[in-house]
C-alpha positions in Angstrom: -36.8 -7.2 8.6 -35.2 -3.2 8.0 -33.5 -2.6 4.7 -30.4 -0.8 6.1 -27.1 0.3 4.2 -23.4 0.9 5.3 -20.3 1.5 4.4 -17.4 -1.0 5.5 -13.5 0.2 5.0 -10.4 0.0 7.4 -6.8 0.0 6.5 -7.0 4.6 6.6 -4.1 4.8 8.1 -4.3 8.9 8.5 -1.2 10.5 8.1 0.6 8.2 7.9 4.6 9.0 6.3 4.8 8.9 2.7 7.8 7.1 0.9 9.6 9.5 -1.9 8.3 13.3 -1.4 11.9 14.6 0.6 13.1 17.7 -0.7 9.8 17.4 -2.6 7.2 20.8 -3.0 4.5 22.1 -5.5 1.1 21.2 -5.3 2.0 17.4 -6.4 4.1 17.1 -3.7 1.0 18.5 -0.8 -1.5 16.3 -2.3 0.1 13.3 -2.5 1.2 14.4 1.3 -2.3 15.3 2.7 -3.9 11.9 0.7 -5.0 9.8 3.8 -6.9 12.7 4.9 -8.7 13.3 2.1 -9.7 10.2 0.6 -11.0 10.0 4.3 -12.7 12.9 3.9 -14.4 12.2 0.7 -15.7 8.7 1.9 -17.5 10.5 4.9 -19.0 12.8 1.9 -20.2 10.0 0.2 -21.5 8.6 3.6 -23.5 11.4 4.4 -25.1 11.5 0.3 -25.4 8.3 0.3 -27.5 8.6 3.8 -25.9 5.0 4.8 -27.0 3.8 7.8 -23.8 3.0 9.6 -20.6 2.9 9.0 -17.6 0.4 10.3 -14.0 1.0 10.4 -12.4 -2.3 10.8 -9.2 -1.4 11.6 -5.6 0.7 11.3 -7.6 3.9 11.3 -4.0 5.4 12.4 -0.8 4.6 11.4 1.1 4.1 14.5 1.6 6.9 17.6 0.3 10.3 16.3 3.3 13.2 16.0 0.5 15.7 17.5 -2.7 15.9 18.4 -3.8 17.0 14.5 -4.0 13.2 13.9 -7.0 12.6 16.2 -8.9 16.3 16.2 -9.2 15.1 12.4 -10.5 12.2 12.8 -12.8 13.2 15.4 -13.7 16.9 13.1 -15.2 14.2 10.5 -17.1 12.3 13.3 -18.9 15.1 13.9 -19.9 15.7 10.6 -21.3 11.8 10.7 -23.2 12.5 13.9 -24.9 16.0 13.0 -26.6 13.4 10.1 -27.1 10.5 13.0 -25.3 8.1 11.5 -23.0 6.1 13.6 -20.2 4.0 13.2 -18.8 1.5 14.7 -14.6 1.4 15.4 -12.1 -1.8 15.7 -8.5 -0.9 16.7 -5.9 -3.2 14.8 -2.3 -3.6 14.7 -1.7 0.0 13.9 -4.1 2.3 16.2 -3.6 -1.1 18.8 -4.3 0.2 22.6 -0.1 -0.5 23.3 0.4 1.5 19.6 -1.3 4.7 20.6 -0.4 6.9 23.9 -2.4 10.0 22.7 -6.1 10.0 22.9 -8.8 12.3 22.5 -12.3 12.0 24.0 -14.3 10.3 20.7 -18.7 12.0 19.6 -20.5 9.4 20.8 -21.8 8.7 17.5 -18.3 6.4 17.6 -19.1 3.5 19.4 -15.7 1.3 19.8 -14.8 -1.9 20.4 -13.3 -3.3 23.4 -10.1 -5.1 23.5 -10.5 -7.0 27.1 -12.9 -9.4 25.0 -15.7 -9.2 21.9 -18.2 -6.9 21.8 -21.5 -6.8 20.3 -23.0 -3.8 19.2 -27.3 -3.4 18.4 -28.9 -0.6 16.5 -31.5 1.1 18.2 -34.5 0.0 14.8 -32.6 -1.6 13.1 -32.7 -5.6 13.2 -28.3 -6.1 13.0 -26.1 -7.2 15.3 -21.9 -6.4 15.1 -19.5 -8.2 17.3 -15.9 -7.6 17.5 -12.6 -6.8 19.2 -10.1 -4.7 19.2 -6.4 -5.4 19.0 -4.5 -4.9 23.2 -1.3 -4.5 21.6 0.3 -4.7 18.2 0.9 -9.0 17.8 -2.3 -10.3 18.2 -1.3 -14.1 17.6 -4.3 -15.8 18.4 -6.9 -16.6 16.8 -10.0 -14.0 18.0 -12.6 -15.7 16.1 -13.9 -18.8 18.6 -14.1 -16.0 21.3 -17.1 -14.3 19.1 -20.3 -14.6 20.2 -23.0 -16.9 18.5 -24.3 -15.1 16.1 -28.5 -13.4 17.3 -31.1 -15.2 16.4 -33.5 -13.3 13.6 -30.9 -10.4 13.6 -28.5 -9.3 10.8 -24.9 -10.5 12.1 -22.2 -8.7 11.1 -18.2 -9.8 12.4 -16.2 -6.9 12.2 -12.5 -8.7 12.5 -9.2 -7.4 11.5 -7.0 -10.4 10.5 -4.3 -11.5 8.1 -6.4 -14.9 8.0 -3.1 -16.6 7.0 -1.0 -14.4 5.8 -2.6 -13.0 2.9 -0.8 -10.9 0.6 2.5 -10.9 2.4 1.2 -9.1 5.2 2.1 -10.0 8.6 -1.0 -13.0 10.1 -2.2 -11.4 13.0 -5.4 -12.5 14.7 -5.2 -15.8 12.6 -7.9 -17.9 11.5 -9.2 -19.6 8.6 -12.2 -19.2 5.5 -14.1 -21.8 7.2 -13.7 -20.0 10.6 -15.5 -16.9 9.3 -17.8 -19.4 7.1 -18.8 -21.2 10.0 -19.9 -19.1 11.9 -23.0 -18.3 11.4 -23.4 -15.0 10.4 -24.1 -13.3 7.1 -20.8 -10.4 6.6 -17.5 -10.4 7.5 -15.8 -6.5 7.3 -12.4 -7.8 7.7 -9.6 -5.3 7.5 -5.7 -5.8 7.6 -4.8 -7.0 3.5 -4.9 -4.1 1.6 -5.9 -5.3 -1.5 -10.2 -5.0 -1.6 -11.3 -8.4 -2.2 -14.6 -10.5 -1.8 -13.7 -13.9 -0.3 -17.3 -15.2 -0.1 -21.2 -14.9 -0.9 -23.2 -16.4 1.1 -22.1 -15.6 3.8 -19.9 -12.1 2.4 -16.6 -12.3 3.6 -14.8 -9.0 2.0 -11.7 -7.3 2.9 -12.3 -4.0 2.1 -8.5 -3.1 1.3 -7.2 0.5 2.3 -8.9 3.6 1.2 -5.7 5.3 0.3 -2.7 3.7 -1.7 0.2 5.4 -0.3 3.1 4.1 -2.3 3.6 1.7 -5.1 2.7 -1.4 -3.8 -0.6 -0.7 -3.3 -1.3 0.6 -7.1 -4.5 0.3 -8.5 -7.9 1.2 -7.7 -8.5 1.2 -3.9 -12.3 0.7 -2.0 -14.3 0.9 0.8 -17.8 -1.1 0.3 -21.1 0.3 0.3 -23.6 -2.8 0.9 -27.3 -2.7 1.0 -29.2 -4.9 2.9 -32.8 -6.1 2.6 -34.8 -8.1 4.3 -31.8 -9.6 6.0 -30.1 -10.2 2.4 -27.2 -8.8 0.7 -28.9 -6.6 -2.4 -25.6 -4.4 -3.4 -22.2 -5.1 -2.9 -20.3 -2.1 -4.6 -17.0 -0.3 -4.7 -16.9 3.2 -3.3 -13.1 4.5 -5.0 -12.6 8.1 -2.1 -8.9 8.1 -3.6 -7.8 11.3 -4.9 -3.6 9.6 -5.7 -3.6 6.7 -8.1 0.4 4.6 -7.7 0.8 3.1 -11.1 3.7 1.1 -12.1 5.1 2.0 -15.8 6.6 -0.6 -17.8 8.6 1.7 -20.4 10.4 -0.9 -23.1 13.6 0.7 -24.5 14.6 -1.5 -27.5 16.1 -0.8 -30.5 16.6 2.7 -28.8 19.6 4.1 -30.2 20.2 6.8 -27.7 18.7 8.9 -24.5 16.5 10.9 -26.7 14.5 8.2 -28.3 14.0 6.9 -24.5 12.7 10.0 -23.2 10.2 10.1 -25.8 9.4 6.4 -24.9 8.6 7.6 -21.5 6.8 10.4 -22.3 4.5 8.5 -24.1 3.7 6.2 -21.3 3.1 8.6 -18.7 0.9 11.2 -20.7 -1.4 7.6 -22.2 -1.7 6.8 -19.0 -2.5 10.2 -17.6 -5.3 10.0 -19.9 -6.9 7.5 -19.0 -6.4 8.3 -15.6 -10.5 10.8 -16.2 -11.5 11.0 -12.8 -9.5 13.8 -11.4 -6.8 12.0 -9.2 -3.3 12.3 -9.3 -0.9 9.3 -10.9 1.8 8.4 -9.3 4.0 6.7 -11.5 7.5 5.0 -10.9 8.8 4.8 -14.5 10.7 1.2 -15.2 12.7 0.5 -17.8 12.8 -2.6 -19.5 14.4 -4.7 -22.5 17.6 -4.9 -23.7 19.9 -2.1 -25.0 23.3 -1.2 -26.0 22.0 2.0 -23.6 22.4 -0.4 -20.5 25.5 1.3 -18.8 24.7 4.8 -19.9 21.4 4.4 -18.0 22.8 3.0 -15.1 24.9 6.2 -14.6 22.3 8.6 -15.6 18.9 7.7 -13.1 19.3 11.3 -11.1 19.2 13.0 -14.7 16.5 10.5 -15.9 14.4 10.8 -13.0 14.8 14.9 -13.3 13.5 14.2 -17.0 10.7 12.3 -15.8 9.9 14.5 -13.6 9.9 17.9 -16.2 7.5 15.8 -18.2 4.9 15.1 -15.5 5.5 19.0 -14.7 4.9 19.6 -17.7 1.2 17.8 -17.8 -0.1 20.3 -15.2 0.7 20.9 -12.1 -1.8 18.3 -10.3 -2.1 15.2 -13.0 1.6 12.6 -12.4 4.4 12.6 -10.1 7.3 10.6 -10.9 8.3 8.3 -7.8 11.9 7.0 -9.2 12.6 5.1 -12.0 14.1 2.0 -12.5 16.8 0.7 -14.7 15.7 -3.0 -15.3 17.2 -3.7 -18.6 19.6 -5.8 -20.0 22.9 -5.1 -21.6 23.0 -5.8 -25.0 25.4 -8.6 -26.3 26.8 -8.4 -23.4 27.9 -4.9 -23.9 28.7 -3.6 -19.6 30.3 -0.2 -20.5 31.1 2.0 -23.7 34.2 0.6 -25.4 35.8 4.2 -25.0 35.6 3.8 -20.8 39.1 1.8 -21.1 41.1 -1.2 -20.0 40.5 0.0 -16.2 36.5 -0.5 -16.1 37.2 -3.6 -18.0 39.3 -4.9 -15.4 37.1 -4.2 -12.5 33.8 -5.6 -13.8 36.5 -9.0 -14.5 36.9 -8.2 -10.9 33.8 -7.9 -10.2 32.3 -10.3 -11.8 35.2 -12.8 -10.9 34.1 -12.2 -7.4 30.4 -13.9 -8.0 31.8 -17.5 -8.7 34.3 -17.2 -5.6 32.8 -19.4 -2.8 35.2 -17.9 0.1 34.3 -14.7 -1.0 30.1 -15.3 -1.3 30.4 -17.0 2.1 31.8 -13.9 3.5 28.8 -12.0 1.7 26.7 -14.2 3.2 27.4 -13.7 6.5 28.0 -10.3 6.4 24.7 -9.4 4.6 23.1 -12.1 6.3 23.1 -10.9 9.5 22.1 -6.9 8.8 18.8 -9.1 6.7 18.2 -10.8 9.5 17.9 -7.5 11.7 15.2 -6.1 9.4 11.5 -5.9 10.2 9.1 -8.3 8.1 7.5 -5.4 6.9 10.9 -3.8 5.7 12.4 -6.6 3.8 8.8 -7.1 2.0 8.9 -3.3 1.0 12.2 -3.4 -0.4 12.6 -3.4 -4.3 15.8 -1.9 -5.4 17.8 -4.8 -7.3 21.0 -4.4 -4.7 19.0 -5.0 -1.6 16.6 -7.3 -3.1 19.1 -9.3 -4.2 21.6 -9.2 -0.4 17.6 -10.2 1.1 17.6 -12.9 -1.2 20.8 -13.9 -0.1 21.8 -14.0 -4.7 25.5 -12.2 -3.6 26.8 -13.7 -7.1 24.2 -11.4 -8.1 24.9 -8.7 -6.3 28.4 -9.0 -7.7 27.2 -8.0 -11.0 24.9 -5.2 -10.4 27.8 -3.4 -8.3 30.3 -4.4 -11.3 27.7 -2.7 -14.4 26.9 0.0 -11.9 30.6 1.2 -11.1 31.7 1.1 -14.5 28.7 3.2 -16.0 29.6 5.7 -13.2 33.1 5.7 -14.1 32.8 5.5 -17.6 30.0 8.9 -17.0 32.9 10.6 -15.1 35.6 10.3 -17.5 38.1 7.8 -15.3 
């Protein structure tokens, strides 16, 4: 049996709209906007440099319907690069690029083979003892287990199953094409190339069951290293499986404790140290996209809550001072707690104190909380799963969790801080 190497990728989400860029310009913002394309371009270059035998894309190449044909033309151009050096690509459509999701289509180069959505399909590769089995999504919501419909392994060949699946809802992802790890292990294939879960992980060896992870992080919940995998097969056995990082932007959450800070200047100094430390450790030339989260107990809590816009501008100034494409600050989150239950400056006056007292009392009124539950609950239930799972604003999180006492408390602290800041 011949040796060969292949790349397993998926969840590319080409031209996915990235959050937090409204009104932002400059080289850093532009790199984030084009990050999914740049990462895929890097991966194609790696495939050529590594002289791989073939590439697998296990679903969610796109991010839903295209705004125009440029997304498709970019992909065709990249596939043309691989065609020139004789590298075939096996493409499976997942929930984001299902037939029902993409209304625009372009003809693909002959080196791209797309798995059918009507039934499972097997591809073999001339000159190599390998068989690839897979089934694309016809519509976004695939709720049945597709694995039983995949063909039995072909004797004497290295069998690869390509599947887009939630595998029981791993990582909070919607459980599309649900199946179990045992379903995959017992199928008899040597390798399962999975996608949909955005954290790359090897779930099992012998046989290998692998989620490639998404190629490029697109927001703070996709922080850290992002990967595809390079797999080397020798005499029907996996000799090596190696992660490939093709990303151009890396997301990181910076937790900055401010306990003991006597003034806003000390807070800024701690933020600066955190940003500079994070960028110093990013040696691969990637842009570091950061969310700064202030933590700890401080008498500055109310002041910070009321000045998030100023803090964000300060953080972005710190990032810009490091260079054009070194760091970018997505947002600042205030997760501090008041010190000695001091929610607002003493100079804020009785009006602010009365407001806080009223809102604090509201958080204990059962009738009012029930009214909150009725009104906010209806709105929350209408939110799509993807939206609810991506909320991290403390106000929205409290509403989604049904913690209306917490919601009233947060509102009191925020309003008191803003009134104090504006001289109420």
